[in-house]
N, C-alpha and C positions, 0 to 999 in steps of 0.2 A: 505494500501500500504505500501511497505517496504520504509526504508530511503532512500535507494539508488534510487528508483523510484522517490521519492519526489524530490531530488537533481537533478536529471536529468530533471525532469519537470521543476522545477525552473529554471534552466540554460535556458531551451528553452524560457520560458516565459520572462524572463529577455532579452534576446537577440531579441526576436520577438517584444517586446516594442520600441527597437531603431528605430529612424526615422531620426536622424541627427548625424554626416554628411553623414552616409549611412544608407541605410534600407535594410534589409536581404529579399528577395523574397521568398525564400524556407529553411525553417529550418525543420528537421526530426530526428528522431532517427533511421532511417533506412538508410543504405549505399545506394548510387544510383550511377549511370553512367553519369558523367557530360556532357558526349557527347550526350545524349540522351534527354536533356531538351533544351528548347529553351533559345535565349539570354535574353528573358525577365525576366527569372528566376535567374539571377546572381545579384549581390553575393548570394551564397547559402552554406549552410553547413549541416553536419549530426553529431550528439552528441551521442556517446556511452561511456558506463561504461567501465573502464579498470581493472587495477589491484587493488586488496584491500589488505592491511597489518593491522593487528590487534596485539596488545600487551596488556598483563594484566599489570596492575600497582598496583600489590596486596602487601600490607602490612599485614603479619600474615599469616592466614590460606588461603590455596589455593582455589581458588574459591570464595573468598570475595574481597571486594575492586572495582575498576573500571577497565573498558578496554578502551582502546583507539585505534582509528583506523585512516588510510588514504585511501582515495579512490582517484583513478586516473580516470577522464573523458578525452576522446579523442574527440577533437574538430577538424573537419576536413571541411575546407572552401574552395569554389572555386569562383575565380574572373575572368572576362574577361576584356581584354584592347588590347592596342596595345604595340608593341615593346618598344615604348618610355614611357608608364605610368604603364606597369603591375607591375613593382616593388613599384611604388607609391600605386596602388590599393590594393596590399598585405599587405603594411604597414599600410593604414588605417584601413582594416578589422582586423588585428591584434591588433592595439592600441583601435578600438572600443570594442573588445572582452575583453581586460585586463581592460580597464576603467569601462565597464559595470559590470563585475562579481567580480571587487575589491570591 
């Protein structure tokens, strides 16, 4: 597998292992329509790879040295709640994702 695939798989593995303070019921690499899934599958998310930038950090001859790259992964998450707690649920999901992947 490529390193991009390994990283995407690792993101899903780490987020799937979270059980507190929330547990993700559905994590996939394929986009889905949240209106077509049951309430029991929330919170849910999908992870896709995004843009990648690469640059050479070469000293001397072209083609020697090291390359450096940055890959963006897009995590789209969905929560369900009431008008009074929806923002709180969003913030909880964001916090769990940040803390888990840091």
